[in-house]
C-alpha positions as CSV (number, residue, x, y, z in Angstrom):
1,M,147.3,10.4,58.6
2,V,148.7,9.3,55.3
3,D,150.3,5.9,55.4
4,I,153.3,5.8,53.1
5,S,154.5,2.3,52.3
6,R,158.1,1.3,52.3
7,N,158.1,1.0,48.6
8,G,156.6,4.4,48.2
9,T,159.1,5.9,50.6
10,E,162.0,4.3,48.7
11,A,160.6,5.7,45.4
12,A,160.3,9.2,46.8
13,N,163.8,9.0,48.2
14,A,165.1,7.8,44.8
15,S,163.3,10.6,43.1
16,D,164.8,13.2,45.4
17,A,168.2,11.7,44.9
18,A,167.8,11.8,41.2
19,M,166.7,15.5,41.3
20,R,169.7,16.4,43.5
21,A,172.0,14.7,41.1
22,F,170.4,16.5,38.2
23,R,170.8,19.9,39.9
24,E,174.5,19.3,40.7
25,E,175.3,18.1,37.2
26,W,173.3,21.0,35.7
27,A,175.0,23.5,37.8
28,A,178.4,22.3,36.5
29,Y,177.1,22.3,33.0
30,R,175.9,25.9,33.3
31,K,179.4,26.9,34.4
32,L,180.8,25.3,31.3
33,V,178.3,27.3,29.2
34,E,178.8,30.6,31.0
35,N,182.6,30.3,30.8
36,N,182.4,29.2,27.1
37,Y,184.6,26.2,27.8
38,L,182.7,24.2,25.1
39,S,182.6,27.1,22.6
40,H,178.8,27.6,22.9
41,R,179.1,31.3,21.9
42,E,180.8,30.5,18.7
43,V,178.5,27.6,17.9
44,R,175.4,29.7,18.6
45,G,176.6,32.3,16.2
46,L,177.4,29.7,13.6
47,V,174.0,28.0,13.9
48,H,172.3,31.4,13.6
49,R,174.2,32.2,10.4
50,Q,173.4,28.9,8.9
51,L,169.7,29.4,9.7
52,T,169.6,32.9,8.2
53,E,171.7,32.2,5.2
54,S,171.2,28.6,4.3
55,A,167.9,27.3,5.7
56,Q,164.6,27.3,3.8
57,R,162.2,30.1,4.6
58,P,160.1,29.5,6.6
59,F,161.4,26.4,8.4
60,R,160.4,23.9,11.0
61,F,163.2,23.3,13.6
62,L,163.6,20.0,15.3
63,D,165.9,20.2,18.4
64,L,167.0,16.8,19.5
65,A,168.3,16.3,23.1
66,C,167.3,20.0,23.5
67,G,168.1,20.3,27.3
68,D,166.9,23.7,28.5
69,A,167.0,25.0,24.8
70,T,169.0,28.1,25.8
71,M,171.5,28.0,23.0
72,T,169.1,27.0,20.2
73,V,166.5,29.5,21.1
74,A,169.2,32.2,21.1
75,A,170.3,31.0,17.7
76,L,166.8,31.1,16.3
77,G,166.3,34.8,17.1
78,G,165.7,36.8,14.0
79,T,165.3,33.8,11.8
80,A,162.3,32.5,9.7
81,V,161.5,29.7,12.1
82,S,157.8,28.7,11.9
83,E,157.8,25.9,14.4
84,Y,160.0,24.7,17.2
85,H,159.9,21.1,18.4
86,G,162.3,20.2,21.3
87,I,162.8,16.7,22.5
88,D,164.7,15.6,25.6
89,L,164.6,12.6,28.0
90,S,164.9,14.8,31.1
91,A,161.7,16.1,32.6
92,P,163.6,18.8,34.7
93,A,165.4,20.0,31.6
94,L,162.2,20.3,29.7
95,E,160.7,22.3,32.6
96,M,163.5,24.8,32.1
97,A,163.0,24.7,28.4
98,R,159.3,25.7,28.8
99,K,160.5,29.1,30.1
100,T,163.2,29.4,27.5
101,V,160.9,28.8,24.5
102,A,158.5,31.4,25.7
103,A,160.7,33.9,23.8
104,L,159.8,32.3,20.5
105,A,157.0,33.8,18.4
106,C,156.4,30.6,16.5
107,K,154.5,27.4,17.3
108,V,156.3,25.4,20.0
109,K,156.1,21.8,21.1
110,L,158.2,20.1,23.8
111,E,158.3,16.3,24.2
112,Q,159.9,14.0,26.7
113,Q,161.5,11.1,24.9
114,D,164.8,9.5,24.0
115,F,166.1,11.2,20.9
116,V,167.0,8.0,19.1
117,A,163.5,6.5,19.6
118,A,161.9,9.9,18.7
119,I,163.7,10.2,15.3
120,R,163.0,6.6,14.4
121,Q,159.3,7.0,15.1
122,R,158.9,10.4,13.6
123,T,156.5,10.8,10.7
124,E,156.3,14.7,10.6
125,P,158.8,16.5,8.3
126,A,161.2,19.2,9.4
127,E,163.4,21.6,7.4
128,V,166.2,21.8,10.0
129,V,167.3,19.2,12.5
130,Y,169.9,20.0,15.2
131,I,171.6,17.9,17.8
132,G,174.4,19.0,20.1
133,L,176.7,17.1,22.5
134,S,174.5,14.1,22.5
135,L,174.9,12.0,19.4
136,H,178.3,10.9,20.6
137,H,176.5,8.9,23.4
138,L,175.9,6.2,20.7
139,E,178.9,4.0,21.0
140,T,179.4,2.7,17.5
141,P,179.7,4.3,14.0
142,A,176.9,2.0,12.9
143,E,174.5,3.4,15.6
144,K,175.4,6.9,14.6
145,R,174.9,6.2,10.9
146,D,171.5,4.6,11.6
147,F,170.4,7.7,13.6
148,M,171.6,10.0,10.8
149,R,169.7,7.9,8.3
150,S,166.5,8.5,10.3
151,V,167.3,12.3,10.3
152,R,167.7,12.1,6.5
153,A,164.3,10.6,6.2
154,T,162.8,13.4,8.3
155,L,164.4,16.1,6.1
156,G,163.1,14.6,2.9
157,D,164.7,15.8,-0.4
158,S,165.9,19.1,1.1
159,G,166.8,20.7,4.4
160,L,169.7,21.1,6.8
161,F,171.1,18.8,9.5
162,L,173.5,20.4,12.0
163,I,175.6,18.5,14.6
164,F,177.8,19.8,17.3
165,E,179.8,16.8,18.6
166,P,183.1,15.5,19.9
167,A,185.6,14.8,17.2
168,S,189.0,13.1,17.6
169,L,192.0,13.9,15.4
170,E,192.6,11.8,12.4
171,G,194.3,8.6,13.4
172,E,193.7,9.2,17.1
173,T,192.2,6.5,19.3
174,R,189.5,7.1,21.8
175,A,192.0,6.6,24.7
176,E,194.3,9.2,23.2
177,Y,191.3,11.6,22.7
178,L,190.2,11.1,26.3
179,E,193.8,11.8,27.5
180,R,193.8,15.1,25.7
181,Y,190.3,16.0,27.0
182,E,191.3,15.1,30.6
183,A,194.2,17.5,30.5
184,V,191.9,20.3,29.3
185,V,189.3,19.6,32.0
186,Y,191.8,19.7,34.9
187,S,194.1,22.4,33.6
188,Q,191.8,24.9,31.9
189,W,188.3,24.7,33.5
190,H,189.2,26.9,36.5
191,A,185.6,28.0,37.2
192,L,184.7,24.4,38.3
193,S,185.4,23.0,41.7
194,R,187.5,19.8,41.9
195,S,184.4,17.8,42.6
196,E,182.6,19.3,39.6
197,K,185.6,18.6,37.4
198,D,185.5,15.0,38.7
199,G,181.8,14.7,37.9
200,V,182.2,16.1,34.4
201,W,185.2,14.0,33.7
202,T,183.4,10.8,34.8
203,H,180.6,11.6,32.4
204,I,183.0,12.3,29.5
205,R,185.1,9.2,29.9
206,T,181.9,7.0,30.3
207,F,179.7,8.4,27.6
208,D,181.9,10.2,25.0
209,F,182.5,8.2,21.9
210,P,183.9,10.6,19.3
211,E,184.6,10.0,15.6
212,T,187.3,11.5,13.4
213,P,186.2,14.3,11.1
214,S,186.5,12.0,8.1
215,T,184.4,9.4,9.8
216,W,181.6,11.9,10.7
217,L,181.5,13.0,7.0
218,Q,181.6,9.4,5.8
219,L,178.7,8.5,8.1
220,G,176.7,11.3,6.7
221,Q,177.3,10.0,3.2
222,E,176.4,6.5,4.1
223,A,173.2,7.8,5.7
224,G,172.1,9.3,2.4
225,F,173.3,12.9,2.6
226,R,174.8,14.2,-0.6
227,E,176.8,17.1,1.0
228,G,178.7,17.2,4.3
229,R,180.7,20.2,5.5
230,D,183.1,20.7,8.4
231,L,182.1,24.1,9.7
232,F,183.9,24.6,13.0
233,T,186.6,23.3,15.4
234,D,186.9,24.5,19.0
235,P,190.3,25.7,20.2
236,P,191.4,22.5,22.0
237,A,190.3,20.5,18.9
238,L,187.9,18.4,20.8
239,L,184.6,19.4,19.4
240,K,183.3,20.2,15.9
241,V,180.2,21.4,14.0
242,F,179.2,19.7,10.8
243,S,176.4,20.4,8.4
244,F,174.7,17.8,6.1
245,R,172.3,18.3,3.2
246,P,170.2,15.7,1.3
């Protein structure tokens, strides 16, 4: 008989609870993607166009906070990608990503790490860096700028940095932004159950720290990017895509 200590049992229970929570959150997230509530289809097409029209050929692609990599792998189809490197803190998400990246014909690397620590420690160059719906977890503009500065160093003197992140309206406070977002969650996301909406909304109001479009562009300039472009706004005007070039 195997003797399981109390501490071991508690650890196992905690692990099981964490996995259940991940599955519940991920199921709600997949509904958001499948119903295009966050404009993933439009963003996927936009990223693909940027990679085929504007990226160097061939290019190494760094996918920060990659999750299951579904959107980025789809966007990479038919491009000149020579290497894919996905980084995420979630082990379950990376397990799903392993299956997703099997569709790529290029060299693939997946790494479990916090995206901020990963970019600060990175010494390998990349021609394209992408982050989606994760950079806004950094609460202050200074933290976002410092992160973008590390990306700038990774890209060297050329390359492309794409971000898909929450953006408030010019002059709008975070509280006002969240008020608009809450109305969209509860009035328009019909595919989610009430408990799923509550879970998603709790995450948004806790972790979403948007910047105005002008601030996002200013942060890119302060980080050392010479060119910043506003490429896309979702229909509720809650999310945007920006590109930055050294």
